[in-house]
N, C-alpha and C positions, 0 to 999 in steps of 0.2 A: 732619832730618825724614825723608829718604829711607831712612836706616839704620833708624830706628824703625819705619817702615812695612814694611821688608823683613823684619826679624826677627819682627815680629808676623805677617806673612803666612806665613812658613815654619813658625813655631810653630803657627799656626792650622791649616795643612794637616796637620801631624803629629797634632795634637789631634783633628781630624776622623777620621783613620784609626784612632786609638785608640778613640774612642767608637763607631765603626762596626764595630769588631771586626776590622778588617784587620790591625792590630797587636794581638796578644793579650797578656794578662798574662804577664810573664816574658820576652817577646821583647826581644832586645838591639837598641838603636838604633845607627845609624852613629856612629862616633867624631867628635869635634870636627873633626879633620883631614879626614875623609871628607865631612862636611857642608860644609866650606869648598870642597872640590873639586866636589861635586855642584851647589852653588848659586852658586859663584863669589863667595863672601862672605869677609870677613876673619875671623880667629880670634875677635876680640871680638864680632862679630855672631853667629857660631855659638854662642859661650858664652852670649850673651843668649837665644838660642833655648832652650837647655837650662834656663837659669834660669827662664824664663817657664813652661815645661812643669812644672818642679819646683814652682813657686809654685801651680800648679793641681792639684798632687798627682797628676798623670798619669804621672809617671816618678820614678824614684829612682836615685841613684848608688851603685855598689858600688866600694869602693876597689880600685884597680888593675885593674878589670874594665870599667868604662864605665857607660853609662846603660841602664836597663831599664824596660819598661812596668810600672806598678804594678797591683796587684789592685784593680779598681774594684768593691768589694763592693756599692755602692749600686745598681749595674746589675742585681743579682740580685733586687731587689724586683720582684714581678710588676706589670704594668701594670693600671690600672683597666679595667673593662669598657667596651666601646663603649656610649654612652648609647642608651637605647631609649624615647624619649618617646612619648606618645600621639600618634596622627595627627590628633587633633582639637584645636582651640584651647581654651585654658583661661585663667582669670583669677584663680586662687587665689593672690593676692599675699600673701606672708608678712610683712605690714606690721609686726606686733608684734615679730617676730624681727629684722627689719632695723633697726627703730628702736632696739631694745636694743643691738645690736652697734655701730651707728654713733654712738650716744650716747657711746661710749668715745673717739671721735676726739679727739686732742689731749691725752689724759690721760697725764701723765708718770709716774703711779704704776703703770701697767699695762704688761705686755709685749704690744704690739699686733701679734700675728700676724694680726689680723683686717683691718687697713687696708692696702689694696694700693697703697702709695706708698713710695718710698725714704725712709729715715730722714734727718733733717737732718744727721746726722753723716757722711753719704755725699755731701753736696752742697757745692758751692763757694760757701758763703754769703758769705764775706768779699769775694770777687771780684764777686759779684752786687751787694753793697752799693755797691761802687765804681762799677759800671756805672749804678746808679740815680742817683748823684750826678752822673756825667758826662752822663747823659741830660737832667737838669734844666738843664744848661748849654748843651747842644747844641740843644734844641728851642726854637722860638719861644715867647715868653712862658712859658718854663720848663715847657712841657708843659700849661699850663692851657687851651689852645685845643682845640677838636675837631680830630681828624685826618681825613683823607679817608675816605669811607664804606667803601672796600675795605680800609682799614687802613694801618698804618705801611709806608711804601715800603721802607725798609731791611730790615725783617723779612721782607716778602714776597719781596724780591730774594734774601735769603740762604736762605730755604726753597726757592725755585726752584733756586738753585745746588746745594743739598744733594740735590734730587730726582734729580740725575744719578747718585747712588750706587745708586739702585734702578731706573734706567731710566725715570724720570718725564718728563724733558725739559720741565719746566714753565717758564713765564715768570711774572714778577711779576704781570702782569695776569690770570693764570689763577687767582689766589688771593684769598681774602677772609679777613681775620682775625676771630677770635671771642674771647669770654671763656672760654677753656678748651675741652677736648674735648667735654664734655657739651653745651655751648652750640652747638657745631658740629653734633652729631648732632640736637639739638633743631630747629635751623633746617632740616636736611635732611628730617626726618620731617614737619614742618609744611608744607614746600613740596611734598612728594610724595604726601601721604595725606590722607584725610578720615576722621572718626570712623566706625568700622564696618569699615574696610579691614583686610585681613589681611597681616601681614608675617612673613617667615621669618627665623629666627635659629638660631645654634648652640645646642646644649643639652649641658651647662650654659652659662650666659651671665651676664655682669656684672649684678648686681642693679639698678644705676642705669639701665641701658638698659631693662630690663624695666619698672621703675617709670615711666620716661618714656613708654614705649609705652602702658601702661595709662592714664596720666594724659591722653593724647591720644585716648582712646577707641578704641584699635586692638586688634585681635585678634592674638595672637602664636601662630604655629605653630612649635614647637620641633622642630628637625631632629636626627636621630641624628648624633653626632660622635665621631670616633676620637681617643683621647688623644694620638696622635702626628701624624696627617695631617689632622686637622680634620674639617670637615663632610663627611658621606657624600653623594657626588655622586648616587648612585642614588636616595637618599631625597629629595634636593632636586628631582630631575627629576620625581618623582611628584606633587609639590605645586604645580608651576608654574601650572597653571590656576587655583589658588585664591588666589595671592598678588599683592599690588600692588607690594611692595618687598621686597628681600632685604638684610638688614643683617648684615654679616660682620666678624669680627675675624680675618683670615687669618693674621697673624703674631703668634704667641705669645699667643693669647687668654687671658684670665683666665676661669675658674680653671685650665684644663688646661695652658696653655703650648704648645699644639699649633701646628704651622706647616704650612699647605697646600703641597703640592708645586707647583712652577711649572706643570706640565701641568694640574693641577686649577684653578689660578687662571686660566690661559688659557681653559680649557674653560668655566668658570662665566661669564666675561666674554662669550664668544661666545654661549653658550646663552641668557643673560638678555637680551642685546641683540636676539637673534632673536625673543624673546617680548615685547620692549619693556617689560621689567621693570627699573627702575633698581637699581643696587647702591650701597648706602651702605657704604663701606669705612672701618672704624675702625682706623687704623694707629698708635695711640698707643704701642704697645710695639715697633714695628719696629726702632728703633735699639738695642734691648737684646738683640742677638743674641749667642750664645755661640760660634758657629762662626767661620770665617775671613772671611766676608763677609756683608753685610746682605742679607736676602732681598728679592726684588722684590715689588711690590705688584700687586694686581688692576689698578690704574690704569695699570701699565706696558703692559698689553695692550689698553687702551681706545682704540678707533679712532673711536667714535661720540659720545664725550662722555657716555656712559651711567653712568660710575662717578663718584660723589661721594666723593673721597678726603679723609678727616678725620684730623687729628692734633693734637698739642699737646706742650708741654714739661712737663706735669703729672706724668708718670711718669719723667722723665729729669733734670729740672733744678730746677724750683720749682713744686710743687703749688699753693701759695697765690698765685702770680702770675696765674693764670688766663689763660694765653696759648695760644690755639689757632688753628686755621685750617681752611679748606675749599678744595679745588680742585673746584668744582662742575660742571665740564664744561658741557654745554648748558643746565644749570639755573641758570646764574649770575644771570640777571635776577630769578628768583624768590627766590633767597637774599638778594640785595642789598635787595630790597624788604622782606623780613622783618627784616633787620638794621636798616634805617632805622626801621621801626616799633617794634622791640623794644629796640634799644640805641643807635642813632644812631652811636655811636663807641666804640671800645675804649679802654682806659686808656693814654693816650699815653705817659707816662713809662715804664711797665713794658714796653710793647711795644718802645719804642726801646731800652731797656736790653738786652732779650733779642736784638734785632737786632744790637746792638753785640757782644754776647757771641759770637754765631754768626760774625760777620764777622772777629773777631780770631783765630779758630781755637781759642779756649779751650774751646768746647763739645765739639769732637771729642776734645781731650785729656782732658777730664772723662769723656766717654763710655767711652774706653778703660779708665780706672781703674774706672768703675762696672761695666762689663760683666765685668771680671775679678773684682771683688768678688762680684757676684751669682752668677756661675758657681761660685766657691768656696763661697759660702753654700749653693747648691743641693746641692753634694756633701756639705758638713758636715751639713745637715739630713737628707739621705738616710741618711748613716751613723748618725746619732743615732736615726732612725726604725727602721732595721734592728736596732739594738741595744736600744732601749727600748720600742718599741711591740709590741702583741700579734702573735703569729705569724699569718701570712696577710695582714697589712696590705699594701695595694697603693698605689703612688704613681705619679704621672705622671713623665715624663722631659722636662721643659721644655727646649726648645732655645734659650730666651731668655725675657725678661720677668721678672715679679716674683712669680709664683704657683707654688705646689706643691699639687697636688690629692691628697688622701689618702682612700683608700677602706678602711673597716673591714668586718668581718663584719656581717651584717644585725642581729645582736643589739645593736649599739652605736648609740644615737641621739645624734647630735652636738649636737642642741639641749640634751639632758640633759648631755652632756659640757661644753657651754658654761657651764651653770649651776654645775657643779662647778669648772671651771677658773677662773671669774671670782673665786671665793673664794680662789684661789691667786694672784690678780692677773695672770691670763693671759686674754687675749681672743682667741678664734678666730672664724672665719666658718663657721658650719654650712652644710652642703651645700644644705639646703632654701631658702636665700636665693637660689640661683642658678637658680631655675626657678619657673614658675607652676603646676607640676603636683606631684602627690604622689610625689616621687622624691628621691633623693640624701640621704635622712635619715641614712644611715650614712657620709656623706662630709663632708669639710671642706676649706677652702682655708687654706693658711698663706702669709703674705707672707714672701718671702726677702730683703726690702729692709732688714733690720735688721743692724747690725754684729755679726759673730760674736764671741762672748765665752764664757768659762766659765759665766757667769750664764745666757746664752741657751741653752747646751747643757743646763744644769740645768733650765731651764723646759721644754724638750722632754722631758726625763726625767720631770718631774712630770706632764706631759700624757700621756705613755705609761703611767705608773702609774695615772692616773685611767681611761684607756681600758681597761686590763686589769681594773680593778675592775668596770667596767660589763660586761665580757665574761664574767667569772666567774659 
């Protein structure tokens, strides 16, 4: 276990240097022997480091010469523009477009670039089935009884233990389980707002969150967001007098995949606490990092209990299990009251099974494989885009998560591209879905959570050909 952790850590540090440009294309890496001496590791561990970097296409070997940094052509693609949403609230929800796209969910005859969840082929389904059977044996009455209002004790304990990886230092009593991440966000918004209140969010933002806000009668103020560093702090400061709540996805938000720097997270927690504005933090993608370590959360800097940290296993382990949770800080009583009224209890068997899966260490092992696959997918998608899509196409550079944001020339309307693509059995998520304003019509989100195959590459080529047709 220690060896596996060590080679991953060394490989991760080298990978970070390559992506940051510290190690440039063509640079020669230290030899296996030198790596052993520098890090005090065995030859086998050093070789594992190079194999891991080769698997990520970050380096290549030259016979009799050693290992060299590869040409990362996908990094040449320009970044999308920083979003510039209107400074006034809007409620122009693209209902019809969202309904069309999400009606494709679960269809096996389509290539679902549109659904932001990992493919079942990337999930440990057989092991999860065993955990479900085990849970029915371990729970009283086979799981038929209600569980405690706060939720499954084992699951909460394991989430608390895992919070140490991002500086959370949570205890099991700090957590409340929910039926998935959206249920967690729903409880938070219902507890903190009234119809007519204004909430601030990143722009672009996940459609489900926008729909939830509109359904609760809330006004949404979309804030300018950078494709790498996330929400613009200056733009957020300007709207503080107008907002009741700030809802953020600081780690690898969808659709951009951006990640707020630690100093920004610390600043936003301090700033909003000073103005008594709660932060709802959606950290559902936090475990899907591509770098050497998991990013911290806004909750890590929360001293007043003003951050309601929400997450789930829907994007990492089992979307259909609907296992989520909240660390609601000082708002715990309000959240518990809402849970009692709206759901009473979570699904006992499923939550026990996920708690077991986390306890055995299988979850972390699964995450290591999933992160490696998603990172490789991002690189493969970006290479295909640079080869097959129209000149001038821009893409985000996600540092984790499941999404790749693509920005075309203004001539290309991705709602029209969707209609053409669906005839080729390809489903995309047009950019207009990710806003309540008239913007992002020339953008789309692609899910990178599909197994990479020659067929998938061909589908991206088809998509690129259709975009070129609209551009001409």
